[in-house]
C-alpha positions as a LaTeX table, in Angstrom:
\begin{tabular}{lrrr}
\hline
Residue & $x$ (\AA) & $y$ (\AA) & $z$ (\AA) \\
\hline
Met1 & $-0.10$ & 0.10 & $-0.32$ \\
Asp2 & 2.41 & 2.82 & 1.31 \\
Arg3 & 4.90 & 2.03 & $-2.37$ \\
Ala4 & 1.33 & 2.50 & $-4.40$ \\
Arg5 & 0.70 & 5.53 & $-2.38$ \\
Leu6 & 3.98 & 7.15 & $-2.49$ \\
Leu7 & 4.19 & 6.53 & $-6.61$ \\
Thr8 & 1.06 & 7.93 & $-7.07$ \\
Arg9 & 1.99 & 11.52 & $-4.86$ \\
Arg10 & 5.16 & 11.88 & $-6.50$ \\
His11 & 3.59 & 11.57 & $-9.97$ \\
Leu12 & 0.84 & 14.64 & $-8.74$ \\
Leu13 & 3.85 & 16.41 & $-7.44$ \\
Gly14 & 4.98 & 16.23 & $-11.04$ \\
Leu15 & 8.61 & 14.35 & $-10.55$ \\
Gly16 & 9.75 & 10.96 & $-10.98$ \\
Ala17 & 10.58 & 8.85 & $-8.37$ \\
Ala18 & 14.45 & 8.90 & $-9.16$ \\
Ala19 & 14.44 & 12.52 & $-8.48$ \\
Thr20 & 14.50 & 11.85 & $-5.19$ \\
Gly21 & 17.70 & 10.98 & $-5.33$ \\
Ala22 & 18.60 & 14.74 & $-5.32$ \\
Leu23 & 17.26 & 15.99 & $-2.12$ \\
Val24 & 19.94 & 17.84 & $-0.30$ \\
Val25 & 20.84 & 15.80 & 2.94 \\
Pro26 & 18.85 & 16.56 & 5.57 \\
Gly27 & 20.65 & 18.53 & 8.58 \\
Cys28 & 23.10 & 19.94 & 6.34 \\
Ser29 & 21.35 & 23.06 & 5.98 \\
Arg30 & 18.71 & 25.74 & 7.75 \\
Gly31 & 16.74 & 26.46 & 4.66 \\
Arg32 & 16.51 & 29.44 & 2.43 \\
Ser33 & 16.23 & 32.59 & 4.41 \\
Asp34 & 13.66 & 34.22 & 1.90 \\
Glu35 & 10.43 & 32.52 & 3.01 \\
Ala36 & 8.32 & 34.48 & 4.53 \\
Ala37 & 8.21 & 33.89 & 8.57 \\
Pro38 & 4.99 & 33.28 & 10.26 \\
Asp39 & 2.90 & 36.47 & 11.19 \\
Gly40 & 1.58 & 34.82 & 14.73 \\
Pro41 & 1.98 & 32.01 & 16.98 \\
Ala42 & 1.33 & 28.51 & 16.81 \\
Lys43 & 0.10 & 25.83 & 18.75 \\
Ile44 & 1.40 & 21.45 & 18.21 \\
Ala45 & $-0.76$ & 19.12 & 19.89 \\
Thr46 & 1.33 & 16.26 & 21.14 \\
Gly47 & 0.52 & 13.28 & 23.67 \\
Asn48 & 1.19 & 11.74 & 26.46 \\
Ala49 & 3.68 & 12.92 & 28.94 \\
Gly50 & 6.98 & 10.99 & 28.61 \\
Gly51 & 5.57 & 9.54 & 24.77 \\
Val52 & 7.48 & 10.41 & 21.50 \\
Tyr53 & 4.71 & 12.85 & 20.34 \\
Asp54 & 5.64 & 14.53 & 23.77 \\
Ile55 & 9.09 & 14.37 & 23.29 \\
Tyr56 & 9.62 & 15.27 & 19.53 \\
Gly57 & 6.95 & 17.38 & 19.35 \\
Ser58 & 8.81 & 19.16 & 22.01 \\
Gly59 & 11.43 & 19.38 & 20.15 \\
Leu60 & 10.12 & 20.39 & 16.97 \\
Ala61 & 8.46 & 23.53 & 18.34 \\
Lys62 & 11.44 & 24.83 & 20.26 \\
Leu63 & 13.57 & 24.38 & 17.15 \\
Ala64 & 10.68 & 25.59 & 14.99 \\
Thr65 & 10.44 & 28.72 & 17.44 \\
Glu66 & 14.39 & 29.31 & 16.55 \\
Gln67 & 13.91 & 28.93 & 12.58 \\
Thr68 & 11.28 & 31.52 & 12.51 \\
Gly69 & 11.48 & 33.66 & 15.41 \\
Val70 & 7.46 & 33.16 & 16.40 \\
Ser71 & 6.46 & 31.12 & 19.11 \\
Met72 & 4.99 & 27.32 & 18.48 \\
Thr73 & 3.99 & 25.87 & 21.82 \\
Ala74 & 3.68 & 22.36 & 22.58 \\
Val75 & 0.48 & 20.91 & 24.12 \\
Arg76 & 0.32 & 17.59 & 26.10 \\
Thr77 & $-2.95$ & 15.72 & 25.16 \\
Asp78 & $-4.41$ & 12.51 & 25.39 \\
Gly79 & $-3.17$ & 11.67 & 22.02 \\
Ser80 & $-4.76$ & 11.56 & 18.08 \\
Val81 & $-8.25$ & 10.93 & 18.66 \\
Gln82 & $-7.73$ & 14.67 & 20.73 \\
Asn83 & $-5.56$ & 16.05 & 18.86 \\
Leu84 & $-7.82$ & 15.57 & 15.55 \\
Lys85 & $-10.81$ & 17.69 & 17.23 \\
Met86 & $-8.27$ & 20.24 & 18.17 \\
Leu87 & $-7.19$ & 20.95 & 14.68 \\
Ala88 & $-11.12$ & 20.35 & 13.55 \\
Ala89 & $-11.83$ & 23.00 & 16.50 \\
Gly90 & $-8.92$ & 25.69 & 15.54 \\
Thr91 & $-7.67$ & 25.11 & 19.25 \\
Ala92 & $-4.33$ & 23.48 & 17.69 \\
Asp93 & $-2.88$ & 24.51 & 14.55 \\
Ile94 & $-0.60$ & 21.28 & 13.98 \\
Ala95 & $-0.57$ & 17.60 & 15.11 \\
Phe96 & 0.26 & 14.26 & 15.63 \\
Ser97 & $-1.94$ & 11.20 & 14.65 \\
Leu98 & $-1.79$ & 8.17 & 13.73 \\
Ser99 & $-2.50$ & 6.90 & 10.36 \\
Asp100 & $-5.74$ & 4.96 & 11.65 \\
Ser101 & $-7.33$ & 7.56 & 13.66 \\
Ala102 & $-6.71$ & 10.07 & 10.87 \\
Leu103 & $-8.32$ & 7.83 & 8.36 \\
Asp104 & $-11.34$ & 7.57 & 10.58 \\
Ala105 & $-11.31$ & 11.06 & 10.91 \\
Trp106 & $-11.22$ & 11.73 & 7.76 \\
Glu107 & $-14.21$ & 9.67 & 6.73 \\
Gly108 & $-16.65$ & 10.17 & 9.51 \\
Ala109 & $-16.12$ & 6.59 & 10.08 \\
Pro110 & $-19.09$ & 5.18 & 11.92 \\
Gly111 & $-18.76$ & 3.40 & 15.30 \\
Thr112 & $-15.69$ & 5.63 & 15.75 \\
Ala113 & $-15.20$ & 8.93 & 17.85 \\
Phe114 & $-15.63$ & 10.41 & 14.40 \\
Gly115 & $-18.83$ & 8.93 & 13.11 \\
Ser116 & $-20.92$ & 12.54 & 13.17 \\
Gly117 & $-19.16$ & 13.45 & 10.26 \\
Ala118 & $-15.69$ & 13.71 & 8.52 \\
Leu119 & $-13.44$ & 16.13 & 9.46 \\
Arg120 & $-10.98$ & 17.94 & 7.29 \\
Phe121 & $-7.41$ & 18.62 & 7.65 \\
Ser122 & $-4.05$ & 18.55 & 5.55 \\
Ala123 & $-0.48$ & 16.67 & 5.85 \\
Leu124 & 2.84 & 17.64 & 6.57 \\
Ala125 & 4.92 & 14.95 & 6.53 \\
Arg126 & 4.78 & 10.91 & 7.38 \\
Thr127 & 7.13 & 10.65 & 10.35 \\
Tyr128 & 7.80 & 7.67 & 11.73 \\
Asp129 & 6.34 & 4.04 & 12.68 \\
Asn130 & 4.11 & 3.86 & 15.97 \\
Tyr131 & 4.67 & $-0.32$ & 17.20 \\
Val132 & 1.85 & $-2.00$ & 19.58 \\
His133 & 3.40 & $-3.17$ & 23.08 \\
Val134 & 1.29 & $-5.51$ & 25.06 \\
Val135 & 3.75 & $-5.02$ & 28.53 \\
Val136 & 3.66 & $-7.55$ & 31.44 \\
Pro137 & 6.31 & $-7.38$ & 33.97 \\
Thr138 & 8.55 & $-10.72$ & 33.76 \\
Ser139 & 6.99 & $-12.29$ & 36.78 \\
Ser140 & 3.78 & $-12.31$ & 35.32 \\
Asn141 & 1.45 & $-15.21$ & 34.06 \\
Ile142 & 0.19 & $-13.93$ & 31.34 \\
Phe143 & 2.25 & $-15.35$ & 28.03 \\
Glu144 & $-0.42$ & $-14.93$ & 25.38 \\
Leu145 & $-2.86$ & $-12.48$ & 24.40 \\
Lys146 & $-5.25$ & $-14.96$ & 25.02 \\
His147 & $-4.41$ & $-14.64$ & 28.71 \\
Leu148 & $-5.86$ & $-10.92$ & 29.05 \\
Ala149 & $-9.22$ & $-12.31$ & 29.20 \\
Gly150 & $-10.48$ & $-10.96$ & 32.61 \\
Arg151 & $-7.54$ & $-9.39$ & 33.34 \\
Thr152 & $-6.99$ & $-5.70$ & 34.49 \\
Val153 & $-5.44$ & $-3.73$ & 31.33 \\
Asn154 & $-4.91$ & $-0.36$ & 30.41 \\
Leu155 & $-5.73$ & 0.85 & 27.04 \\
Gly156 & $-4.87$ & 4.39 & 27.16 \\
Pro157 & $-6.60$ & 7.71 & 27.36 \\
Thr158 & $-10.56$ & 7.33 & 25.62 \\
Ser159 & $-8.92$ & 9.79 & 23.48 \\
Ser160 & $-6.10$ & 8.37 & 21.71 \\
Gly161 & $-4.85$ & 6.70 & 18.89 \\
Thr162 & $-3.89$ & 3.61 & 21.45 \\
Arg163 & $-7.50$ & 3.36 & 22.68 \\
Val164 & $-8.21$ & 3.19 & 18.95 \\
Val165 & $-6.02$ & 0.09 & 18.10 \\
Ala166 & $-5.94$ & $-1.47$ & 21.49 \\
Asn167 & $-9.70$ & $-2.11$ & 21.08 \\
Arg168 & $-9.41$ & $-3.20$ & 17.12 \\
Ile169 & $-6.59$ & $-5.85$ & 18.82 \\
Leu170 & $-8.88$ & $-7.14$ & 21.90 \\
Gln171 & $-12.41$ & $-7.19$ & 19.62 \\
Thr172 & $-10.24$ & $-8.98$ & 16.48 \\
Ala173 & $-9.03$ & $-11.82$ & 19.34 \\
Gly174 & $-12.41$ & $-11.76$ & 20.46 \\
Ile175 & $-10.92$ & $-10.82$ & 24.18 \\
Lys176 & $-12.96$ & $-8.91$ & 27.24 \\
Val177 & $-10.71$ & $-7.45$ & 29.79 \\
Ile178 & $-11.19$ & $-4.72$ & 32.86 \\
Pro179 & $-10.59$ & $-1.47$ & 30.90 \\
Lys180 & $-8.40$ & 1.14 & 32.48 \\
Ser181 & $-7.73$ & 4.57 & 30.66 \\
Leu182 & $-4.72$ & 5.70 & 32.10 \\
Gly183 & $-2.41$ & 8.10 & 30.70 \\
Leu184 & 1.44 & 6.23 & 29.61 \\
Glu185 & 3.31 & 7.75 & 32.96 \\
Ala186 & 0.23 & 6.52 & 35.28 \\
Ala187 & $-0.12$ & 3.00 & 33.24 \\
Val188 & 3.59 & 2.21 & 34.02 \\
Lys189 & 3.33 & 3.02 & 37.97 \\
Ala190 & 0.06 & 1.11 & 38.22 \\
Leu191 & 1.88 & $-1.84$ & 36.24 \\
Ala192 & 4.45 & $-2.19$ & 39.03 \\
Val193 & 1.76 & $-1.55$ & 42.02 \\
Gly194 & 0.35 & $-4.97$ & 40.32 \\
Ile195 & 3.09 & $-6.87$ & 41.22 \\
Glu196 & 2.21 & $-7.38$ & 44.76 \\
Lys197 & $-0.98$ & $-5.69$ & 44.84 \\
Pro198 & $-3.52$ & $-6.89$ & 41.98 \\
Arg199 & $-6.25$ & $-5.48$ & 43.06 \\
Glu200 & $-4.60$ & $-1.81$ & 43.20 \\
Gly201 & $-2.50$ & $-1.75$ & 40.11 \\
Ile202 & $-3.10$ & $-3.66$ & 36.67 \\
Ala203 & $-2.09$ & $-6.89$ & 34.99 \\
Ala204 & $-1.23$ & $-5.40$ & 31.83 \\
Leu205 & $-0.53$ & $-2.39$ & 29.80 \\
Ile206 & $-1.17$ & $-1.50$ & 25.92 \\
Trp207 & 0.92 & 1.05 & 24.37 \\
Ser208 & 0.88 & 2.27 & 20.87 \\
Gly209 & 4.56 & 4.28 & 20.24 \\
Gly210 & 7.83 & 5.03 & 19.29 \\
Leu211 & 10.83 & 3.03 & 19.68 \\
Pro212 & 11.79 & 3.08 & 22.36 \\
Thr213 & 8.98 & 4.74 & 24.51 \\
Glu214 & 10.90 & 6.05 & 27.81 \\
Pro215 & 8.83 & 5.19 & 30.56 \\
Ile216 & 8.48 & 1.35 & 29.34 \\
Leu217 & 12.40 & 1.07 & 28.86 \\
Glu218 & 12.82 & 2.42 & 32.14 \\
Leu219 & 10.84 & $-0.64$ & 33.66 \\
Gln220 & 13.36 & $-2.61$ & 32.69 \\
Ser221 & 15.49 & $-1.27$ & 35.24 \\
Thr222 & 12.95 & $-2.04$ & 38.02 \\
Val223 & 10.29 & $-4.28$ & 37.92 \\
Gly224 & 11.65 & $-5.77$ & 34.38 \\
Phe225 & 8.73 & $-6.80$ & 31.89 \\
Arg226 & 8.31 & $-8.66$ & 28.76 \\
Leu227 & 6.14 & $-8.09$ & 25.62 \\
Ile228 & 3.24 & $-10.52$ & 24.23 \\
Asp229 & 3.18 & $-11.49$ & 20.96 \\
Ile230 & $-0.06$ & $-10.46$ & 19.14 \\
Gly231 & 1.06 & $-11.48$ & 15.71 \\
Ser232 & $-2.06$ & $-13.43$ & 14.91 \\
Ala233 & $-4.48$ & $-10.52$ & 15.41 \\
Ala234 & $-1.90$ & $-7.86$ & 14.14 \\
Gln235 & $-2.09$ & $-10.50$ & 10.69 \\
Glu236 & $-5.45$ & $-10.26$ & 10.87 \\
Leu237 & $-5.89$ & $-6.61$ & 11.27 \\
Ala238 & $-3.10$ & $-5.33$ & 8.96 \\
Ser239 & $-4.92$ & $-7.40$ & 6.29 \\
Arg240 & $-7.93$ & $-4.99$ & 6.33 \\
Arg241 & $-8.06$ & $-1.44$ & 5.36 \\
Phe242 & $-7.86$ & 0.39 & 8.50 \\
Gly243 & $-5.10$ & 3.09 & 7.67 \\
Gly244 & $-1.99$ & 1.34 & 6.88 \\
Tyr245 & $-1.94$ & $-1.47$ & 10.13 \\
Val246 & 1.80 & $-3.27$ & 8.90 \\
Leu247 & 3.11 & $-6.44$ & 10.32 \\
Ser248 & 6.26 & $-5.98$ & 11.75 \\
Ser249 & 8.69 & $-6.80$ & 15.17 \\
Ile250 & 10.15 & $-5.04$ & 17.75 \\
Pro251 & 13.83 & $-6.12$ & 17.88 \\
Pro252 & 14.84 & $-7.11$ & 21.14 \\
Ser253 & 17.96 & $-4.82$ & 21.69 \\
Val254 & 15.78 & $-1.62$ & 21.61 \\
Tyr255 & 13.79 & $-3.21$ & 25.52 \\
Lys256 & 17.39 & $-5.51$ & 26.26 \\
Leu257 & 14.68 & $-8.44$ & 25.84 \\
Ser258 & 15.77 & $-12.12$ & 24.77 \\
Asn259 & 14.42 & $-12.37$ & 21.04 \\
Ala260 & 12.14 & $-9.96$ & 18.66 \\
Val261 & 8.13 & $-9.53$ & 19.06 \\
Pro262 & 5.78 & $-9.89$ & 16.50 \\
Thr263 & 3.27 & $-6.82$ & 16.69 \\
Leu264 & 1.20 & $-3.99$ & 14.63 \\
Ala265 & 3.37 & $-1.24$ & 13.02 \\
Val266 & 0.67 & 1.68 & 12.57 \\
Pro267 & 2.42 & 5.13 & 10.48 \\
Asn268 & 2.28 & 8.16 & 12.22 \\
Tyr269 & 1.40 & 11.84 & 10.31 \\
Leu270 & 2.01 & 15.06 & 11.36 \\
Leu271 & $-1.42$ & 16.79 & 10.28 \\
Ala272 & $-2.30$ & 20.78 & 9.77 \\
Arg273 & $-5.90$ & 22.18 & 10.35 \\
Arg274 & $-7.68$ & 23.80 & 7.87 \\
Gly275 & $-6.33$ & 27.35 & 7.00 \\
Leu276 & $-2.86$ & 26.89 & 8.62 \\
Ser277 & $-0.67$ & 29.65 & 7.02 \\
Asp278 & 1.95 & 28.67 & 4.65 \\
Pro279 & 4.62 & 29.56 & 6.22 \\
Trp280 & 3.96 & 27.84 & 9.83 \\
Ala281 & 3.82 & 24.72 & 7.28 \\
Trp282 & 6.87 & 25.43 & 5.02 \\
Trp283 & 9.08 & 26.27 & 7.99 \\
Thr284 & 7.19 & 23.25 & 9.99 \\
Val285 & 8.55 & 20.84 & 7.43 \\
Asn286 & 11.54 & 22.63 & 6.59 \\
Thr287 & 12.91 & 22.41 & 10.54 \\
Met288 & 11.92 & 18.44 & 10.38 \\
Phe289 & 14.06 & 18.04 & 7.88 \\
Arg290 & 17.45 & 20.48 & 8.08 \\
Arg291 & 17.76 & 20.30 & 11.66 \\
Gln292 & 16.82 & 16.79 & 11.95 \\
Ala293 & 20.11 & 15.52 & 13.19 \\
Glu294 & 19.14 & 17.64 & 16.54 \\
Leu295 & 15.96 & 16.12 & 16.45 \\
Arg296 & 17.30 & 13.40 & 16.39 \\
Glu297 & 19.28 & 13.81 & 19.74 \\
Ile298 & 16.04 & 15.02 & 21.48 \\
His299 & 14.36 & 11.13 & 20.04 \\
Pro300 & 16.12 & 8.63 & 18.11 \\
Glu301 & 12.38 & 8.49 & 15.99 \\
Ala302 & 12.92 & 11.99 & 14.63 \\
Gly303 & 15.58 & 9.95 & 12.25 \\
Ser304 & 13.21 & 7.60 & 11.16 \\
Leu305 & 11.93 & 11.01 & 8.75 \\
Asp306 & 12.83 & 10.52 & 5.17 \\
Ser307 & 11.72 & 12.20 & 2.21 \\
Arg308 & 10.77 & 9.11 & $-0.11$ \\
Ser309 & 7.89 & 7.78 & 2.73 \\
Ala310 & 6.76 & 11.67 & 4.14 \\
Ile311 & 4.65 & 12.43 & 0.95 \\
Ala312 & 2.97 & 8.87 & 1.27 \\
Thr313 & $-0.24$ & 10.32 & 3.60 \\
Met314 & $-3.03$ & 10.09 & 1.19 \\
Pro315 & $-6.17$ & 10.22 & 1.10 \\
Ile316 & $-4.96$ & 12.95 & 3.50 \\
Pro317 & $-3.94$ & 15.79 & 0.97 \\
Leu318 & $-0.25$ & 17.29 & 1.48 \\
His319 & $-0.77$ & 21.42 & 2.76 \\
Pro320 & 0.12 & 23.49 & $-0.36$ \\
Ala321 & 3.02 & 24.67 & 1.43 \\
Ala322 & 4.52 & 21.77 & 2.34 \\
Glu323 & 3.82 & 20.07 & $-1.18$ \\
Arg324 & 5.84 & 23.37 & $-2.34$ \\
Trp325 & 8.65 & 22.54 & 0.05 \\
Tyr326 & 8.98 & 18.68 & $-1.27$ \\
Lys327 & 9.08 & 20.20 & $-5.02$ \\
Glu328 & 11.84 & 22.32 & $-4.36$ \\
Asn329 & 13.51 & 19.95 & $-2.74$ \\
His330 & 13.11 & 17.38 & $-5.42$ \\
Val331 & 11.05 & 14.67 & $-3.73$ \\
\hline
\end{tabular}
């Protein structure tokens, strides 16, 4: 799917796939100085404290402010669903979202948080992929997805993209749990508590995030944890249309595990509200690429941004100024 969409968008940009080789290496320049500066401040909706959206988004806001001389402020949120609603309401100018939630919003998909009507927004870039984590303590007696049945499991905040994909995984596997709606950092604490006090904590947490997700990584040096293989449910979901689910695995080196764990990957998009000014769209994309090395120091997932896949956001259209940036840089 990604390859077909990528080629289609390159065709629409009026350039061949071979042109991508001419892109100036990201990070080597801060961009041209004759692009107009934004005429007012902007807000970028990020995600849960400690998550990649939060860390990456805060770093991007800081560097975009330096680039333009105009303030971009990062706003923590519950995640994708809230972010999309903020874009629609005009309370955020730019926002991260998982591709499945973005597609639900774009189509006004029945049975979702956007079933009352389609939302309209544009894309700045496909950024990196999230990976579904099903986390249990090392000492847990949960070894398979089916062992979650009847247990207390954190599914993420109600307005998060994690909640969307967690529910779809459980529904696909035919599993009913006692759901909790904690943010990431609170869920990690509750998982540790649940080892000694099961009634006060949780047995497992489901999280959709980049690699590594720091609060989860830190668990390995305290209580220790394992990741549950969701391969069969992931395979079924990946065969559906839901907006870019891809079969993947989490490498053992990321969390000091004994082996790779099959899971589901979900692309992330950076999106813009309707009417976002051309300067903010252009400078945001420019900052992501031209200062990528600095952003990668803030979070490794910033290094996943790639000019060849960044334009693969269809059916969500690129913002005209973002499209212009890619054309200018021969994508």
